[in-house]
C-alpha positions in Angstrom: 6.9 12.3 29.2 7.7 15.8 27.7 5.1 17.1 25.4 7.6 17.5 22.5 8.4 13.8 22.4 5.1 12.1 21.7 5.7 8.8 19.9 3.9 8.2 16.6 1.2 5.6 16.3 2.3 2.7 14.0 1.3 3.4 10.5 -1.4 1.1 8.9 0.2 -1.8 7.1 -2.6 -2.2 4.6 -6.2 -1.5 3.6 -8.4 -3.7 1.5 -9.5 -2.6 -2.0 -13.1 -3.0 -1.0 -12.7 -0.6 2.0 -10.8 1.9 -0.2 -13.5 1.8 -3.0 -16.3 2.3 -0.4 -14.6 5.3 1.1 -13.8 6.8 -2.3 -17.5 6.5 -3.2 -19.0 7.7 0.2 -16.5 10.3 1.4 -14.6 11.5 -1.7 -17.7 11.2 -3.9 -15.9 9.6 -6.8 -18.1 7.6 -9.2 -16.6 4.2 -9.6 -18.1 1.4 -11.7 -16.8 -2.1 -11.2 -15.8 -3.8 -14.5 -14.3 -7.0 -13.2 -13.5 -9.2 -10.2 -15.4 -7.2 -7.6 -15.7 -10.2 -5.3 -11.9 -10.3 -5.1 -11.6 -6.8 -3.7 -12.0 -8.1 -0.2 -8.8 -10.1 -0.4 -6.7 -7.6 -2.4 -4.8 -5.1 -0.3 -3.1 -1.7 -0.8 0.1 -1.2 1.1 1.4 2.2 0.0 0.1 5.6 -1.1 2.2 5.8 -4.3 0.4 5.2 -7.7 1.7 3.8 -10.9 0.8 4.1 -14.6 1.9 0.8 -16.3 2.8 2.2 -19.8 6.2 0.4 -20.1 4.9 -2.7 -18.5 2.1 -3.0 -21.1 4.8 -2.6 -23.8 6.7 -5.6 -22.3 9.3 -4.1 -20.0 8.5 -5.4 -16.6 11.9 -5.5 -15.0 11.2 -2.4 -12.8 7.4 -2.8 -12.8 6.1 -1.7 -9.3 3.1 -4.1 -9.4 2.4 -3.8 -5.7 1.1 -0.2 -6.3 -2.4 0.7 -7.6 -2.3 0.8 -11.4 -4.0 3.7 -13.1 -4.7 3.4 -16.8 -5.7 6.5 -18.7 -6.1 7.7 -22.3 -2.5 7.1 -23.2 -2.4 3.4 -22.1 -5.9 2.8 -23.5 -5.1 4.2 -26.9 -1.9 2.2 -27.0 -3.9 -1.0 -26.5 -6.6 0.0 -29.0 -3.9 0.5 -31.7 -2.6 -3.1 -31.2 -4.1 -6.2 -32.9 -6.3 -8.3 -30.6 -3.6 -10.9 -29.9 -1.0 -8.3 -28.9 -3.6 -6.6 -26.7 -4.1 -9.8 -24.9 -0.4 -10.3 -24.5 0.1 -6.7 -23.3 -2.4 -7.1 -20.6 -1.0 -10.5 -19.6 2.4 -8.7 -19.1 1.0 -7.0 -16.1 -1.7 -9.5 -14.8 0.9 -12.1 -14.2 1.8 -10.0 -11.1 -0.2 -9.6 -7.8 -1.7 -6.2 -8.7 -4.0 -4.9 -6.0 -6.4 -3.1 -8.3 -6.6 -1.4 -11.7 -8.5 2.0 -12.2 -9.5 3.1 -15.7 -9.9 6.8 -15.9 -11.7 9.2 -18.3 -14.6 6.7 -18.7 -12.4 4.2 -20.5 -13.1 0.5 -20.3 -11.6 -2.8 -21.5 -13.3 -5.0 -24.2 -14.8 -8.2 -23.0 -11.9 -10.4 -24.0 -9.5 -8.3 -21.9 -12.0 -8.3 -18.9 -11.9 -12.1 -19.0 -8.1 -12.0 -18.4 -8.3 -9.8 -15.3 -11.3 -11.8 -14.1 -9.2 -15.0 -14.3 -6.3 -13.2 -12.5 -8.7 -12.1 -9.8 -7.7 -8.4 -10.2 -10.5 -5.9 -9.5 -11.0 -3.3 -12.2 -12.9 -0.1 -11.7 -13.8 2.6 -14.2 -14.3 6.3 -13.4 -15.3 9.3 -15.5 -12.8 11.5 -13.8 -9.8 12.6 -15.8 -6.5 10.9 -14.9 -4.7 13.8 -13.2 -7.8 14.8 -11.1 -8.5 11.2 -10.1 -4.8 10.5 -9.1 -4.8 13.7 -7.0 -7.9 12.7 -5.1 -6.8 9.1 -4.7 -3.3 10.0 -3.6 -4.7 12.5 -1.0 -7.0 9.8 0.3 -4.2 7.2 0.6 -1.8 9.8 2.2 -4.5 10.2 4.9 -4.9 6.5 5.4 -1.1 5.8 5.7 -0.3 9.1 7.5 1.8 9.4 10.7 -0.4 9.9 13.7 0.0 10.5 17.4 -2.1 11.2 20.5 -1.6 14.1 22.9 -3.3 15.0 26.2 -5.0 18.4 25.9 -7.9 20.3 24.5 -8.2 21.4 20.9 -10.3 24.5 20.1 -10.9 26.5 16.9 -10.6 30.2 17.9 -11.3 32.7 15.2 -10.3 30.1 12.6 -7.0 29.3 14.3 -6.5 25.8 15.7 -5.1 26.1 19.3 -4.0 23.1 21.3 -4.2 23.7 25.0 -1.8 21.5 27.0 -0.4 21.4 30.5 -0.3 19.3 33.7 -3.3 17.2 34.6 -5.9 19.3 36.5 -4.4 22.6 35.5 -7.7 23.7 33.8 -7.3 22.9 30.1 -10.9 21.7 29.7 -12.3 24.7 31.7 -10.5 27.1 29.4 -11.8 25.2 26.3 -15.4 25.3 27.8 -15.1 29.0 28.4 -14.0 29.5 24.8 -17.0 27.5 23.5 -19.3 29.6 25.7 -17.9 32.7 24.0 -18.8 31.3 20.5 -15.7 29.3 19.5 -15.6 25.7 18.5 -14.5 22.5 20.3 -12.5 20.0 18.3 -11.4 17.5 21.0 -11.0 17.3 24.7 -8.7 15.2 26.8 -7.4 13.0 24.0 -6.4 14.7 20.7 -5.5 12.8 17.6 -2.9 14.5 15.4 -2.5 13.3 11.8 0.4 14.5 9.6 -0.9 15.4 6.1 1.8 16.9 3.8 3.3 19.7 5.9 0.4 20.3 8.3 -1.0 18.6 11.4 -4.7 17.9 11.4 -6.3 17.5 14.9 -9.5 15.5 15.7 -11.2 13.8 18.6 -11.4 10.0 18.9 -14.6 8.3 17.7 -15.6 7.7 21.3 -15.0 11.1 22.8 -16.0 13.5 20.0 -18.0 16.6 21.3 -17.9 15.3 24.9 -15.9 17.0 27.7 -15.0 16.1 31.2 -15.2 18.9 33.7 -13.7 17.9 37.1 -16.4 18.1 39.8 -19.2 18.2 37.3 -18.5 15.1 35.1 -19.2 14.5 31.4 -21.0 17.1 29.3 -22.2 16.9 25.7 -21.0 20.2 24.1 -23.0 19.8 20.9 -26.3 19.1 22.7 -25.7 21.9 25.1 -24.4 24.7 22.8 -25.5 23.6 19.4 -23.9 22.3 16.2 -21.9 25.5 15.7 -20.0 24.8 18.9 -18.1 21.8 17.5 -16.1 20.7 14.5 -14.6 17.3 13.8 -11.2 18.4 12.4 -9.0 21.4 12.5 -5.4 22.3 11.5 -3.1 22.7 14.5 -1.4 26.1 14.3 -0.5 27.1 17.9 0.2 25.2 21.0 -0.7 27.0 24.2 1.0 25.4 27.2 -0.5 26.3 30.6 2.1 26.3 33.4 2.1 27.3 37.1 4.0 30.5 37.8 6.4 28.8 40.2 7.3 26.2 37.5 8.1 28.9 34.9 11.6 30.3 34.9 11.8 31.9 31.5 8.8 34.0 30.6 8.6 35.6 27.2 8.0 39.3 27.9 8.4 40.8 24.4 7.3 38.1 21.9 10.5 38.5 19.9 11.6 35.0 20.9 9.5 32.5 19.0 9.3 29.1 20.7 8.2 26.0 18.9 7.5 22.4 19.7 8.3 19.5 17.4 5.4 17.2 16.6 5.8 14.4 14.0 8.9 16.3 12.7 6.9 19.5 12.2 7.7 22.7 14.1 4.5 24.2 15.7 4.6 27.7 17.4 4.4 27.3 21.2 3.3 29.8 23.8 4.0 29.0 27.5 1.4 30.8 29.5 2.1 31.0 33.3 -1.1 31.0 35.4 -1.7 33.4 38.3 -4.8 34.3 40.2 -7.0 36.8 38.3 -5.5 36.1 34.9 -8.2 35.7 32.2 -6.8 32.8 30.2 -9.8 32.7 27.8 -9.2 36.3 26.6 -5.5 35.6 26.3 -6.3 32.6 24.1 -8.4 34.8 21.8 -5.6 37.4 21.7 -3.1 34.6 20.8 -5.4 33.6 17.9 -5.7 37.2 16.6 -2.0 37.8 17.0 -1.3 34.7 15.0 -3.5 36.0 12.3 -1.7 39.3 12.3 1.7 37.5 11.9 0.2 35.3 9.1 -0.7 38.5 7.2 2.8 39.9 7.6 2.5 42.1 10.7 4.4 41.2 13.9 3.5 43.6 16.8 6.7 42.7 18.8 8.9 43.6 15.8 6.9 46.8 15.1 7.4 47.9 18.7 11.1 47.1 18.5 11.4 49.2 15.4 9.6 52.1 17.2 12.1 51.8 20.1 15.0 51.8 17.7 13.7 54.9 16.0 13.2 56.7 19.3 16.8 55.9 20.4 18.1 57.1 17.1 16.3 60.4 17.3 17.5 60.9 20.9 21.1 60.2 19.8 20.7 62.9 17.2 19.3 65.3 19.8 15.9 65.6 18.1 13.8 63.6 20.5 13.0 63.5 24.2 12.9 60.5 26.5 9.1 60.5 27.0 6.4 62.2 24.9 2.6 62.2 25.0 0.9 60.0 22.4 -1.2 63.0 21.4 0.1 66.5 20.8 -3.0 68.5 21.6 -6.0 67.7 23.7 -9.3 68.9 22.3 -12.2 70.1 24.4 -13.1 66.5 25.4 -12.1 66.7 29.1 -13.8 64.3 31.4 
């Protein structure tokens, strides 16, 4: 199968509210206090990353109420309820609790009075309160859900962090991907994954990680399995890294079109994102590790607005222009005058 046509892993269909709340507490460090129906959270499920604020639904208009989404109630909705008589508050909340809502989050430290908590308890809808302001909480929650329901795929290769640039090394089986990655680690760079690389699409970037089973382990043919973290220390590994460059190792005989100038920018499509790709033919004596470091530094230069290939092209154009005007020669020294430093 061509590297560019890796099929995505089926997206998660659902996650339980209890799992989501646990991860928000442990991983995102959001303070969540259960107000009602915590025992029902195991059997309530979130099926999409979009959130909803039920302002109109509380007011009685439920025709377009997206009840299947997480409901977030902030200061606006809370003050709306507080300004209603008790009977109307009860009716307003019943307007939304008649639906199968997965969970309700109260932001800015808001809470329901006891008579409203009885209603959500009877409906079996978990309610959690957080001191986070609404916009901040929704941003963190949506980011978490985007990650949970993100597109994913698996590729065969080695992922390394080189000078802060995430490089995915791919190629035929046995071509030396793991050996190049190991050499980079020995030179002070960091291993993300070997053999099986998990790619997750978050917004407009691809995040790479190892599988739970293979993280910080490598297979070196002829040697076997090695533990990179135990051998080289904690600084030699990282568990996630953004994918920025794909370096494909090829045999020289298999490579017909070799980029000689760098003016042609190849890319590979992964999960509908275009990632820069460099096809590197292997010949005896070629130091692939050093070239990988140069690829990372060259990518940094381009990121900060300097493209060496384009700069060299502009220099050639300027030389040709000067020669056409009769003011330049074909070849000149890089230095006009040699000082007394003759070796």
